C-alpha positions in Angstrom: 52.5 1.9 38.9 54.4 -1.2 37.9 54.2 -4.2 40.2 57.0 -6.0 41.8 57.6 -9.1 39.7 58.2 -11.5 42.6 55.1 -10.6 44.6 52.6 -9.8 41.8 53.6 -12.2 39.1 50.1 -13.3 38.2 48.9 -9.7 37.9 51.8 -8.8 35.5 51.3 -12.0 33.5 47.6 -11.3 33.1 48.3 -7.7 32.0 50.7 -8.9 29.4 48.3 -11.5 28.0 45.7 -8.7 27.6 48.4 -6.5 26.0 49.2 -9.3 23.5 45.5 -9.6 22.6 45.0 -5.9 22.2 48.2 -5.2 20.2 47.8 -7.9 17.6 45.1 -8.2 15.0 45.5 -12.0 15.1 45.5 -13.0 18.7 48.7 -14.7 19.9 47.5 -17.9 21.5 49.5 -19.0 24.6 50.4 -22.7 24.7 48.2 -25.0 26.7 50.8 -26.7 28.9 51.7 -26.6 32.6 54.2 -23.7 32.0 51.9 -21.3 30.4 51.0 -19.5 33.6 54.7 -18.5 33.8 55.2 -18.1 30.1 56.6 -14.6 30.3 59.8 -15.8 32.0 59.8 -13.1 34.7 60.0 -15.6 37.5 60.9 -19.2 38.1 60.3 -21.9 40.7 62.1 -25.0 41.8 59.7 -27.0 39.7 61.1 -25.4 36.5 64.7 -26.1 37.2 66.5 -28.7 35.2 68.4 -31.5 37.1 71.6 -29.5 36.9 71.9 -25.9 38.0 71.4 -23.6 35.0 74.3 -21.4 33.9 74.2 -17.7 34.4 74.7 -15.6 31.2 78.2 -14.1 31.6 77.4 -10.6 30.3 80.5 -9.1 31.8 82.6 -11.2 29.4 80.3 -11.5 26.5 79.3 -7.8 25.9 82.9 -6.4 25.7 83.8 -9.3 23.4 81.2 -8.5 20.8 81.6 -4.8 21.1 85.3 -5.3 20.2 84.3 -7.6 17.4 81.9 -5.1 15.9 84.5 -2.3 16.1 87.4 -4.3 14.7 85.3 -5.5 11.8 83.5 -2.3 11.2 80.3 -4.4 11.2 77.9 -1.5 10.9 79.6 0.5 8.2 77.1 2.1 5.9 77.2 0.1 2.6 77.6 1.5 -0.8 74.1 2.1 -1.9 72.7 -0.8 -3.9 69.7 0.6 -5.7 68.3 -2.9 -6.3 67.7 -3.1 -2.6 65.4 -1.1 -0.4 67.0 1.4 2.0 66.3 2.7 5.5 67.8 5.9 6.9 67.4 5.5 10.7 68.1 8.6 12.7 68.1 9.6 16.3 67.7 13.2 17.4 71.3 13.6 18.2 72.2 14.3 21.9 73.6 17.4 23.5 76.7 16.1 25.3 76.2 17.5 28.8 78.7 17.0 31.6 76.3 14.8 33.5 76.3 12.1 30.8 73.4 9.8 30.0 70.7 8.7 32.5 68.6 5.6 31.9 65.9 7.7 30.2 68.1 8.7 27.3 68.8 5.2 25.8 65.1 4.4 25.3 64.9 6.2 22.0 68.3 5.1 20.9 67.4 1.5 21.7 64.2 1.7 19.7 66.0 3.0 16.6 68.7 0.4 17.0 66.2 -2.4 17.1 64.8 -1.2 13.8 68.2 -0.6 12.2 69.3 -4.2 13.2 66.0 -5.7 12.0 66.1 -3.9 8.7 69.6 -5.0 8.0 68.4 -8.6 8.5 65.4 -8.0 6.2 67.7 -7.1 3.3 67.7 -3.3 3.5 70.7 -1.0 3.0 70.8 0.8 6.4 72.3 4.2 7.3 72.3 4.6 11.1 74.6 7.5 12.2 75.2 9.4 15.4 76.8 12.7 16.3 76.7 15.6 18.8 74.7 18.8 19.1 77.7 20.3 20.9 77.2 24.1 20.7 75.0 25.7 23.4 74.6 27.8 26.5 75.1 25.0 29.1 78.7 24.3 28.0 79.5 28.0 28.0 78.0 28.5 31.5 80.0 25.6 32.8 83.2 26.9 31.3 82.6 30.4 32.7 82.1 28.9 36.2 85.2 26.7 36.0 87.5 28.8 33.9 87.9 26.0 31.4 87.6 26.5 27.6 84.2 25.3 26.3 86.0 23.5 23.5 87.8 21.4 26.1 84.8 20.6 28.3 82.7 19.8 25.2 85.4 17.3 23.9 85.5 15.6 27.3 81.7 15.4 27.4 81.6 13.9 23.9 84.1 11.3 24.9 82.0 10.2 27.9 78.8 10.1 25.9 80.5 8.1 23.1 81.8 5.6 25.7 78.3 5.1 27.1 76.7 4.6 23.7 79.3 2.1 22.6 78.8 0.3 26.0 75.1 -0.2 25.2 75.9 -1.9 21.9 74.2 0.5 19.5 74.9 -0.3 15.8 75.9 3.1 14.8 78.3 3.7 11.8 80.9 5.6 13.8 82.7 6.6 10.6 79.7 9.0 10.1 80.2 10.7 13.5 80.0 14.5 13.4 79.8 17.3 16.0 78.3 20.7 15.3 81.4 22.3 16.8 83.7 20.6 14.3 85.4 23.2 12.2 84.4 21.5 9.0 80.8 21.3 10.2 80.7 25.0 11.2 82.0 25.8 7.7 78.9 24.3 6.0 76.5 25.7 8.6 77.8 29.1 7.8 77.6 28.3 4.1 73.9 27.6 4.5 73.4 30.9 6.3 75.0 32.6 3.3 72.5 30.9 0.9 69.7 32.2 3.1 71.3 35.7 3.1 71.7 35.7 -0.7 68.1 34.5 -1.1 66.9 37.5 1.0 65.8 35.2 3.8 68.3 36.6 6.4 68.0 40.2 7.4 68.6 42.5 10.3 65.9 44.2 12.3 65.4 46.0 15.6 63.5 43.5 17.6 62.0 44.0 21.0 63.6 41.3 23.2 64.0 40.3 26.8 67.4 41.6 27.7 69.1 40.5 31.0 72.1 42.7 31.7 73.3 40.5 34.5 73.4 37.4 32.3 74.4 39.4 29.2 72.0 37.7 26.9 68.5 37.7 25.4 66.1 35.4 27.1 63.2 33.5 25.7 59.7 34.3 27.0 59.6 31.1 28.9 62.8 32.1 30.8 61.3 35.3 32.2 59.0 35.2 35.3 57.4 38.3 36.7 60.0 40.5 35.0 63.0 38.5 36.2 65.2 35.8 34.8 64.3 32.2 35.7 67.9 31.5 36.3 69.4 33.8 39.0 66.3 36.0 39.5 67.9 39.0 37.7 66.0 42.0 36.4 64.9 41.8 32.7 64.0 44.7 30.5 62.3 44.9 27.1 64.4 46.8 24.6 64.8 47.0 20.8 68.0 45.2 19.8 69.6 44.7 16.4 69.0 41.0 15.6 69.3 38.8 12.6 66.0 37.3 11.5 65.4 34.4 9.2 62.2 35.0 7.2 60.5 31.7 8.0 57.2 33.4 7.5 57.9 33.4 3.7 57.5 29.6 3.9 54.5 29.5 6.2 52.1 28.1 3.5 54.7 25.5 2.4 55.5 24.4 6.0 51.8 23.8 6.6 51.1 22.1 3.2 54.2 19.9 3.6 52.8 18.1 6.6 50.3 16.3 4.4 51.4 12.8 3.8 54.0 12.6 6.6 53.8 9.6 9.0 54.0 11.7 12.2 52.1 11.5 15.5 48.9 13.4 15.2 49.7 15.5 18.2 52.9 16.7 16.6 51.2 17.5 13.3 48.6 19.5 15.3 51.3 21.3 17.2 53.1 22.3 14.0 49.8 23.6 12.5 49.0 25.6 15.6 52.4 27.1 15.7 52.2 28.1 12.1 48.7 29.4 13.0 47.2 30.1 9.6 44.1 32.3 9.9 41.8 33.5 7.2 39.9 36.7 8.0 39.7 40.4 7.3 42.0 43.4 7.6 40.2 46.5 8.9 41.6 50.1 8.9 40.6 52.6 11.6 41.7 56.2 10.7 43.1 58.2 13.6 40.9 61.1 14.5 42.5 64.5 13.6 45.1 62.9 11.3 45.2 62.7 7.5 48.0 60.2 7.5 47.9 57.9 10.5 45.6 54.9 10.9 45.4 51.7 12.9 45.1 48.4 11.1 43.7 45.3 12.8 43.2 41.8 11.7 40.1 39.7 12.8 38.6 36.4 12.0 35.2 37.8 13.1 34.5 40.8 10.8 30.8 40.1 11.3 31.1 41.7 14.8 32.5 45.0 13.5 29.4 46.9 14.5 30.0 45.9 18.1 33.4 47.6 18.4 33.4 49.8 21.5 37.2 50.5 21.8 40.5 49.7 20.1 43.5 48.4 22.1 47.1 48.9 21.2 50.1 46.9 22.5 52.3 49.0 24.7 55.1 48.7 22.1 52.9 49.8 19.2 54.6 52.7 17.3 51.5 54.9 17.4 51.1 54.9 21.2 53.1 58.1 21.7 51.5 60.0 18.8 47.9 59.1 19.5 48.2 59.9 23.2 46.9 63.3 24.3 49.2 65.6 26.4 47.1 65.2 29.5 47.3 61.4 29.3 51.0 61.3 28.3 52.5 60.8 31.7 50.2 58.0 32.8 50.6 56.2 29.4 54.4 56.5 29.4 54.6 55.1 33.0 52.4 52.1 31.9 54.5 51.4 28.9 57.6 51.5 31.0 56.1 49.2 33.7 55.1 46.6 31.1 58.5 46.7 29.4 59.9 44.3 32.0 57.2 41.6 31.4 57.7 38.9 28.9 55.1 38.1 26.2 54.3 34.8 28.0 53.9 36.6 31.4 51.5 39.1 29.8 49.3 36.7 28.0 49.0 34.2 30.8 48.1 36.8 33.5 44.5 36.7 34.5 44.7 40.4 35.6 43.7 42.8 32.9 45.7 46.1 32.9 45.5 49.1 30.6 45.3 52.8 30.3 43.2 55.2 28.1 45.3 57.2 25.6 42.9 60.1 25.3 42.9 59.5 21.5 40.2 58.2 19.2 39.8 56.4 15.8 36.9 56.6 13.4 34.8 53.5 12.8 35.2 52.7 9.1 31.5 51.9 8.6 29.5 53.8 11.2 31.8 56.8 11.4 31.5 56.8 15.2 34.4 57.9 17.4 36.1 54.8 19.1 38.4 55.3 22.1 41.9 54.0 22.0 43.4 52.1 24.9 46.8 50.6 25.6 46.7 47.1 27.2 49.5 44.6 27.7 47.3 41.6 26.8 47.9 42.8 23.2 51.3 41.9 21.9 53.3 43.9 19.5 54.9 40.8 18.1 51.6 39.2 17.2 49.4 40.3 14.3 49.4 44.1 13.9 49.9 44.8 17.6 46.3 46.2 17.7 42.9 44.7 18.2 39.4 46.0 17.6 37.7 45.3 20.9 34.2 43.7 20.7 33.6 42.8 24.4 30.2 41.3 23.7 31.7 38.6 21.6 35.3 38.1 22.8 36.1 36.9 26.2 39.4 38.9 26.7 37.7 42.1 25.5 34.8 41.4 27.8 37.0 41.0 30.8 38.9 44.2 29.9 35.7 46.1 29.4 34.3 44.9 32.8 37.6 45.9 34.5 37.5 49.5 33.2 33.7 50.0 32.8 33.7 50.2 29.0 30.6 49.9 26.8 29.4 46.5 25.6 27.4 46.3 22.4 25.6 43.0 21.4 25.6 42.4 17.7 25.2 38.6 17.5 22.5 36.5 19.0 22.2 32.7 19.1 20.3 30.9 16.3 18.0 29.5 19.0 17.4 30.5 22.6 18.0 33.7 24.5 21.2 35.7 24.6 23.0 35.4 28.0 24.6 38.8 28.7 26.5 37.6 31.8 29.5 36.6 29.6 30.7 37.1 26.0 28.8 35.1 23.4 31.5 33.8 21.1 29.6 31.3 19.0 28.3 31.8 15.5 24.7 33.1 15.3 22.7 35.8 13.6 23.6 39.5 13.3 21.6 42.1 15.3 22.1 45.8 15.9 24.3 45.9 12.8 22.3 48.0 10.4 22.5 46.7 6.8 23.9 43.4 8.1 21.0 42.5 10.4 19.6 39.0 10.2 22.5 37.6 8.3 24.1 34.4 9.6 27.6 34.7 10.9 29.1 33.1 7.7 27.1 35.4 5.4 27.8 38.4 7.5 31.6 37.9 7.4 31.5 37.9 3.6 29.2 40.9 3.5 31.3 43.0 5.9 34.6 42.0 4.2 33.2 43.0 0.8 31.9 46.3 2.1 35.3 47.2 3.6 37.1 46.3 0.4 34.6 48.4 -1.6 35.2 51.5 0.6 38.9 50.8 0.7 39.0 50.3 4.5 40.2 46.7 4.5 39.4 43.4 2.8 40.2 39.7 3.0 43.6 38.6 4.4 45.4 35.5 5.5 47.8 35.8 8.5 50.0 33.5 10.5 50.8 33.1 14.1 54.3 32.1 13.0 56.9 34.9 13.5 60.3 35.3 11.8 63.0 33.4 13.5 65.2 35.6 15.8 68.6 34.1 14.9 71.1 36.1 17.0 72.6 35.2 20.3 74.9 37.5 22.3 77.1 34.6 23.5 80.5 33.1 22.7 79.9 29.4 22.2 78.1 29.3 18.9 78.8 29.6 15.2 80.0 33.1 14.2 77.6 34.7 11.7 79.6 35.1 8.5 78.8 38.8 7.9 80.9 41.9 8.2 80.3 45.7 8.0 82.2 48.7 6.8 83.8 51.0 9.4 83.5 54.8 8.9 85.7 57.4 10.6 85.0 61.1 11.1 85.3 63.3 8.1 88.8 64.3 7.3 90.4 61.4 9.1 92.7 59.1 7.1 91.5 55.5 7.6 95.0 54.2 7.1 96.1 56.0 10.2 93.4 54.5 12.3 92.8 51.3 14.2 89.2 50.9 15.4 90.5 48.2 17.9 92.1 51.0 19.9 89.8 52.3 22.7 90.3 55.9 21.8 89.6 55.5 18.0 86.4 57.2 17.1 84.5 55.2 14.4 81.0 54.1 13.3 80.1 50.5 12.3 77.7 50.7 9.3 75.3 47.9 10.2 73.1 49.0 7.3 75.7 47.7 4.9 76.2 44.0 5.6 78.6 42.0 3.5 78.8 38.2 3.3 82.1 36.5 4.0 83.4 35.0 0.8 82.6 31.3 0.7 86.3 30.6 0.0 87.1 32.1 3.4 84.9 29.8 5.4 84.9 28.7 8.1 85.0 31.8 10.1 86.2 30.5 13.4 85.7 31.8 16.9 88.7 33.6 18.5 90.3 32.0 21.5 89.2 34.2 24.4 90.3 34.0 28.0 87.3 36.0 29.2 84.2 34.9 27.3 81.8 35.7 30.1 78.7 37.7 29.1 78.7 41.4 29.7 76.3 44.2 29.8 77.0 45.1 26.1 74.2 43.8 23.9 76.7 43.4 21.1 77.9 40.3 22.9 81.2 39.2 24.4 82.8 38.8 20.9 82.8 42.6 20.7 85.6 42.5 23.3 87.8 40.4 20.9 88.8 43.5 19.0 91.7 42.1 17.1 89.3 39.4 15.7 86.4 41.8 15.2 88.2 44.5 13.2 90.2 43.7 10.1 91.4 45.4 6.9 90.6 44.5 3.4 91.6 46.5 0.3 93.0 49.2 2.6 89.6 49.6 4.3 88.5 48.8 7.8 85.7 46.4 8.5 84.0 44.9 11.6 82.8 41.3 11.9 79.3 40.5 13.2 79.7 39.8 16.9 76.4 37.9 17.4 76.6 34.1 17.1 74.0 31.6 15.8 71.6 29.8 18.1 72.0 26.2 19.0 69.2 25.4 16.6 71.4 26.2 13.6 73.6 23.1 13.8 70.6 20.8 14.4 68.8 22.1 11.4 70.7 20.1 8.8 72.9 17.5 10.6 70.9 14.7 9.0 72.2 15.9 5.6 75.8 16.0 6.7 75.6 12.5 8.0 75.2 11.5 4.3 78.6 12.8 3.4 80.6 13.9 6.5 84.0 13.9 4.9 83.1 15.9 1.8 85.4 19.0 1.7 83.8 20.4 -1.5 80.1 20.5 -0.5 77.9 20.1 2.5 76.7 16.9 0.9 76.6 15.6 -2.7 73.5 15.3 -4.8 74.2 11.7 -5.3 74.0 10.7 -1.6 71.0 12.9 -1.2 69.3 11.0 -4.1 70.4 7.6 -2.6 69.5 8.0 1.1 67.0 10.8 1.6 64.5 11.2 3.1 65.0 10.0 6.6 62.8 6.9 6.9 62.6 6.8 10.7 63.3 9.7 13.0 63.1 9.0 16.8 63.2 11.6 19.5 61.4 13.3 22.3 58.1 15.1 22.0 59.6 18.2 23.5 61.0 18.9 20.0 57.6 18.6 18.4 57.6 22.2 17.2 60.7 24.4 17.0 63.5 21.9 16.0 61.2 20.2 13.5 59.9 23.4 12.1 63.3 25.1 11.7 64.8 22.0 10.1 62.0 21.7 7.7 62.4 25.4 6.8 66.1 25.0 6.0 65.4 21.9 4.1 62.7 23.5 1.9 65.1 26.4 1.2 67.8 23.9 0.1 65.1 22.1 -2.0 64.3 25.4 -3.7 68.0 26.0 -4.4 68.3 22.6 -6.0 70.6 21.0 -3.4 68.1 18.3 -2.4 65.5 16.6 -4.5 63.3 15.8 -1.6 60.8 18.5 -0.3 60.5 17.1 3.2 63.4 15.6 5.4 61.6 13.3 7.8 59.1 10.8 6.5 58.2 8.9 9.7 58.6 10.4 13.2 58.2 8.6 16.5 58.4 10.1 19.9 59.5 7.8 22.7 57.7 8.3 26.1 59.6 9.8 29.0 61.1 7.4 31.5 60.5 8.9 35.0 62.4 8.3 38.2 61.1 5.6 40.5 59.3 8.4 42.4 57.2 9.1 39.3 58.9 12.4 38.7 61.1 13.6 35.8 64.7 12.5 36.4 66.9 15.4 37.6 69.8 16.0 39.9 67.8 18.2 42.1 65.3 15.5 42.9 68.0 12.9 43.4 66.2 10.3 41.3 68.7 10.0 38.4 69.8 6.5 37.5 73.1 6.2 35.7 73.1 3.5 33.0 76.7 2.8 33.9 75.5 1.3 37.2 72.9 -0.9 35.4 75.4 -2.1 32.8 77.9 -2.9 35.5 75.5 -4.9 37.6 73.1 -6.4 35.0 74.6 -5.8 31.5 73.7 -3.7 28.5 71.3 -6.2 27.0 69.4 -6.3 30.3 69.0 -2.5 30.2 67.9 -2.6 26.5 65.4 -5.4 27.1 64.0 -3.8 30.2 63.5 -0.4 28.5 61.8 -2.0 25.5 59.7 -4.3 27.7 58.4 -1.6 30.2 55.4 -0.8 28.1 54.5 0.8 24.7 57.3 2.9 23.3 55.2 6.1 23.3 54.0 5.8 26.9 55.4 7.6 30.0 56.8 5.0 32.4 58.5 5.0 35.8 61.9 3.3 36.2 62.1 0.5 38.7 65.6 -1.0 39.1 64.3 -4.0 41.0 62.3 -5.1 37.9 65.4 -5.4 35.7 65.8 -8.8 37.4 62.8 -10.1 35.3 64.6 -9.7 32.0 67.9 -11.0 33.5 66.1 -14.2 34.3 64.8 -14.3 30.7 68.3 -13.9 29.4 69.6 -16.7 31.6 66.8 -19.0 30.4 67.4 -18.2 26.7 71.2 -18.7 27.1 70.7 -22.1 28.7 68.1 -23.2 26.1 70.6 -22.4 23.3 73.4 -24.2 25.1 71.1 -27.3 25.4 70.3 -27.2 21.7 74.0 -26.8 20.8 74.9 -29.8 23.0 72.3 -32.3 21.8 71.7 -31.0 18.3 68.1 -32.3 18.1 66.8 -32.1 14.6 63.2 -33.3 15.2 60.5 -30.9 16.4 57.1 -31.8 17.7 53.9 -30.2 16.3 53.3 -28.1 19.4 56.8 -26.6 19.3 56.6 -26.1 15.5 53.4 -24.2 15.7 54.5 -22.1 18.6 57.8 -21.2 16.9 56.0 -20.1 13.7 53.4 -18.1 15.7 56.3 -16.4 17.6 58.1 -15.6 14.4 55.0 -14.0 13.0 54.2 -12.2 16.2 57.7 -10.8 16.6 58.0 -9.8 13.0 54.7 -7.9 13.0 55.4 -6.3 16.4 58.8 -5.0 15.3 57.3 -3.6 12.1 54.8 -1.7 14.3 57.4 -0.9 16.9 55.4 -2.7 19.5 58.5 -3.9 21.2 57.1 -4.9 24.6 54.7 -7.5 23.1 57.4 -8.8 20.8 59.6 -9.5 23.9 56.7 -11.1 25.6 56.3 -13.5 22.7 60.0 -14.4 22.9 59.6 -15.1 26.7 56.7 -17.5 25.9 58.7 -19.4 23.4 61.8 -19.5 25.6 59.8 -21.0 28.5 58.3 -23.6 26.3 61.7 -24.6 25.0 63.0 -24.7 28.5 60.3 -27.2 29.4 61.8 -29.6 26.8 64.8 -30.0 29.0 67.7 -31.5 26.9 65.5 -32.0 23.8 65.5 -28.4 22.5 65.3 -28.5 18.7 68.3 -26.9 17.0 66.1 -25.0 14.5 64.0 -23.4 17.3 67.1 -22.3 19.2 68.5 -20.9 15.9 65.4 -18.9 15.1 65.2 -17.7 18.8 68.8 -16.4 18.6 68.0 -14.4 15.5 64.8 -12.9 16.9 66.3 -11.8 20.2 69.3 -10.1 18.5 67.7 -6.7 17.7 66.8 -6.3 21.3 69.8 -8.0 23.0 72.5 -8.0 20.3 75.3 -9.3 22.5 73.2 -12.2 23.7 72.0 -12.9 20.1 75.6 -12.9 18.7 76.9 -15.2 21.5 74.0 -17.7 21.0 74.6 -17.6 17.3 78.2 -18.4 17.9 77.4 -21.2 20.4 75.3 -22.8 17.7 78.3 -23.1 15.5 78.1 -20.1 13.2 81.4 -18.3 12.4 80.1 -15.1 11.0 78.1 -12.3 12.7 74.3 -12.6 12.5 74.0 -8.9 11.9 73.3 -9.4 8.2 71.8 -12.9 8.3 68.3 -13.1 6.8 65.5 -12.6 9.2 63.3 -15.5 10.2 60.4 -16.6 7.9 57.2 -18.2 9.1 54.6 -20.4 7.5 51.2 -18.8 7.7 49.4 -22.1 7.8 51.4 -23.1 10.9 50.3 -19.9 12.6 46.7 -21.1 12.7 45.6 -23.7 15.2 44.0 -26.9 14.0 41.9 -26.9 17.2 40.7 -24.0 19.3 39.2 -23.7 22.8 35.9 -21.9 22.8 33.6 -20.7 25.5 30.0 -21.9 25.7 27.2 -19.8 27.1 23.6 -20.7 28.0 21.3 -17.8 28.1 24.2 -15.4 28.1 26.1 -17.0 31.0 29.4 -19.0 30.7 28.8 -22.7 31.4 31.9 -24.3 30.0 34.5 -24.7 27.2 34.8 -27.0 24.2 37.8 -27.9 22.0 36.9 -28.2 18.4 38.4 -27.7 15.0 39.2 -24.1 14.0 36.8 -24.4 11.1 34.1 -26.4 12.8 30.5 -25.7 11.8 27.6 -25.0 14.1 26.4 -28.6 14.2 29.8 -29.9 15.3 30.0 -27.1 18.0 26.6 -28.0 19.4 27.4 -31.7 19.5 30.6 -30.9 21.5 28.7 -28.5 23.8 26.0 -31.0 24.8 28.8 -33.3 26.0 29.9 -30.7 28.6 28.2 -31.7 31.9 27.4 -28.1 33.0 26.0 -27.2 29.6 23.9 -30.4 29.5 22.5 -29.7 32.9 21.4 -26.2 31.8 19.7 -27.6 28.7 18.0 -30.5 30.5 14.2 -30.2 30.0 14.4 -27.0 28.0 13.7 -26.2 24.4 16.5 -24.5 22.4 15.0 -21.3 21.0 18.1 -19.8 19.3 21.8 -20.6 18.7 24.3 -17.8 18.3 27.5 -19.2 16.8 30.5 -17.1 15.8 33.1 -19.5 14.5 36.3 -19.4 16.4 34.9 -17.0 19.1 31.7 -17.9 20.9 28.7 -20.3 21.1 25.6 -18.9 23.0 22.5 -21.1 23.3 19.2 -19.6 24.2 16.9 -22.2 25.9 13.6 -22.0 27.7 
């Protein structure tokens, strides 16, 4: 937990000192003066106060003033690219504009990216820092259904509120680059990209087994189904095959995994991507169905060495051979089992500890031994994963072992440990040595895998194979509020009927939509817009609510009738490529030009939540790699550096949510404390990546810091002191070095701590604050508290904004102390401290140590046996 600043100031100060030491390769040395114990500026005492009462920073006047200035002067407009300068493309994962608006957890990532954008402008970079809205999606549609409003209207209102809040927080976005995925011009190019995928053979239709909820009128993700019912509303869910559009992301599986190499991403996110892609190298094995010359069951395994331990084969309930392999006497029981499992999601099936299944009565033939192997149906095997069938080796697979125990099936041990005895109380899943495996006996697991794979290939019953956990992307949604898929189909009428006399929009018109003959909408006819519907509530028709918009769905072309696709795209579609449209948002001729792609891509810093570690990033990378292959971008990967901000929890330590009543509205904080106070507090709470609880009471600490800094600058502007003593000079240069290095590493909390130290020192100088120190302090605080920075800059007499003023520069020599304080130990115990030159030799250190009373007392009458001296760190004297 975080401590209350007023009651636990020494604890917090100590923690920050330790943080400074940990987070910097060169320790930041606190000044040795009477104010150092309170150096972080989080509290003050009467002793600190100047003779006259300090002014309170008037944020309520200052912040609107500078926001208006930035807007009127278009301060943060993206510059025309100067190739002689380095560039930084700084991107936030753009927000979904919900009706609730922002809570205080949302600005954390936006503030972090804004600090970097402001800093990089000052360090001479061309900076692109845009913002927009991921504005399609189910929540807006649900709200509109409940209220009777149009989702376009509610979305526009939500965007306006979000935009107000982001501007209120002083983020340096280029608002000329603003986009929304619901904008007609944006939809046009999203549909255009879909058409490129379609023409490249990467978008196709397929009958996919999905979780269909008739009550909600939509397909649900596995995570949204609990015990056969919808998570929202507790409605029955059934598994049924549904015509869906699939994007063949599996064609890019190898590329998606290989492309991770060299990216500056969190290790956990890289691992999550690799695991989701799930590349496995193993062996394909074919088991012929007994009594059939044509049917066989194919399985994939990474442990072909265990093939001689197969005692049964398990099929997923949805496997196409279940009905044909089932014997007549087992048919009723198998059919009932398949029906019962159809209401369970994949997640529900795989996470359940209870193993269920039923024997089909059928058998397959072992490809090497020729033995009969019984075939079972079990819902722990998924039709959507692998081949939908597994060869069960209960002795060496935990799931198979549990299933075999539940149904009394045989267990055959074919691998033993390299050393020790075989424990037959549970499955032995580690590598070992083959036993009970005929010609493969005594082979190590690695050699046995190769031998079995070669054997299967030689007898044409299998061979080496690489598979992926990744599945093709189901791209259809049976909802209204999404991009229409730009595909249409021919309409057929009964033989002998003149199509010219028919209108398939009429309820009594008999017709057939030829879904097997998809046509792409002509690119010149894009965008294909949604029809305005009064009733867009979901229905029980899996074709979706757009099927009810018959005058939109059916149209004539060249005297023939056609039907538009009534599925819409998922919300992922718009967020797959928005970073490219930001480059060129007003281009009517292309999604983006090759010139701006060359100038600004890839994204140099991408900031967003870890909850998007897999799907959004994977889908965006897939679309990007397709566009790369088609020659529209010259960069194979879109996001070079990725940072996940940690979640800010409610004050109760729980995730912020309306239901918990722990949501804090940033409007309230800005009204009472100011935007800069909110920004400073969120960056000061702890490391950016850490999960942190919000404590409104602790915002007062950064407010006091702002007030101190404001008064320090005013004192400097009033007196205009040009001289600076050595202590202040050295502390200023150390601070400039520390803040620069910490911003570079996005260690914002320790950078702010260093600014607090400097501010407290300058405050101790009363009216003699050096003008140079106040000037540098104003520049350094500006990325974190931009309104405060601009106001201080103005107070110091500058007429222009500091947004593009060169960043501070430090002298490395002034960052090293002439003298240091070093601990002295005698026989391993601390006995005192000495102050010596930073480069003092051992003899000098020993001379100084002998003058310390406590050290001298410990050495009195003893012989010095050994001296351990580490310059700048420790002196340890061993004496007996």
